[in-house]
C-alpha positions, 0 to 999 in steps of 0.5 A: 509535520502536518500537511494541509488537507487536499480538496475533497474528491470522489473516486468511483472505483477501487480504493487504490487511490489510497494504498498502503504499503496502499501497498500492493504488488501490482500496478494500480493502472493497467499498462497505458500506451498507444492504442492497439493496431487497428483500434482508434480512439473513437472506437469502443472504449471501456471505463477503468477509472472515474474521479469527480472533482468536488467543490474546493478544487483549484484549476489543475492540469489533468495529468497532475490531477490524475497522478495525485488521485490514482495512486501508484502510477506516473505522470508519463503514463497518464500523458501517454494515455491522453495522447492516445485519447484515453483521458476524458473530461465530461465525456470528451477526450482532453490533452494533458494540459487541460485544467480540471475544474469543480465538478469535472468528471475525469475518466480513464478510458481504455480500448479493452474491458477491465479484467474483472472477477467475482469475489467468492466467499471462502471460510478462512479464519479472521483474527478480528481485533475490533468490530462495530456497525461501521468497520472492522480492524483485523490482525492479518497473519503473514502469508495471507494475500490481502486482495485477489490479483497477480495470480491470487484469485482465491484464498485472500483476506477479501474472500474471507471478508466476503464469507464473514460478512455474508449475512450483512445485507449492507456489505457486498465484497464485489462493491468497491465502495465498501471493504479494504481501506488500505493494504499491507504486503502478503508477508507482512503481518499486522493491522488493517481496517475494513469499512462496512459502509460507503460512508465509513470508507470515504472517511477512512480513505480520506484520513489515509490520503491526508496522512492523519492516521497513526501507524507504527511498524516493528522491523528487524533489520540488518546491521547496527545503528550509530544513532538512536533515531532518524528520518528517511526521505526519498521519492519512491517509484517502480524500479526501472531495472526490476518491476517487482521492486520499488526504489528511491528515484532522483528528486526530478524523476516524475515517477517517484512519489515523496515518502517519509519514514521516521525510525527509532531503535528499540533493541540492539542485537549485534549484527541486527537491530529491532527498529520502530518505523512511523510512516508519514506517507504510505508508499508501496514497500516504503519501509523495505525500500527506505531501510535498504537505502540506508544500508539496513535491509529488512532481515530475510526480505528476499525481494530486496536481498535481505535473505543473504548474510549481510553482516557478521562472521564467516564461520560455518556455525554463524552461517548455520545460525542465520539459516536457522533464523531464516527458518524460524521467520521465513519472511521479511521481519516486518509487523504493522504493530499499531493503527490509529484513526478517527472513527468515521461516524462518532469522531472518536480517536481509536488506537489498536495494538497487535503484539509481535507474532510468534515467528518474530518473537522467536527470532528475537529470542534467538538473537538475544541468546546469541549475545 
């Protein structure tokens, strides 16, 4: 399915507008509510996000505009921000029903400074699959956090990039106009693309935003499939009962975002199945949530219950076998295997493949021997 491109826009902040699975553990916006006691909207406010509507922008309510462009947040939260005087257009507070027009500068202003930190270069090895003057493609190992945050302020992929590119005068790891284009979860392995220049980042981010990139994941999931392939559709949003999880929400829930995952069975291994997942959209934990929703939780996915024995025998020998499998692959069995995009400068279509890492390969061999 081909979606019509959105109007062009400039997002002048971090790349969280475009995540992967943009794709991260924390909220893309700080908590938005009423101003703290004693703080009025005309008191000092600090800019947290800025979006500029470019030519081609049709009139659109500002709450819908920001929900579309700011990534993992909800319309309700944006409306609360507007009520508090925190949403401005061209420097003036506006209500949620303000219609954004061409060249409008829309800003999120909060009553507290951004929590900023400096990214320090760290000598952390990188598995670089491809590199040129515009970009890098990196094969990320499981266990490596992509970006500082949520208690991980060092030892991340971004710290490693700051070290690797320390002699490149064009690259500043603290400059949001270069660097990560998308993210994958800490315990997911596989391919990521990084932009060295602002022009490359703008092009690549737009490709992710309009879903023209090509991404295939391999996952080992619990349970056998009756069919060989299928499609999962379900709006994904923050789980109201557990903020560390995402969940499929009712279609009329404004906090959910449309998500589509196509899957194909690669290998049937008794009580587990190796599947290939093609992302049509890129929502936080999309594959993990969608697979769980159809009864096929990812193997050893602790956050979503996959670390329990969900299929199979009750014998002590089988339990020992499963726990040995968990030891072999001590994380969700998910790998970002392929990544394709149009080169931001040359226009060449580029495709990359990352073979399954050793932990998943050994896990599959152990299940094959059990058959």
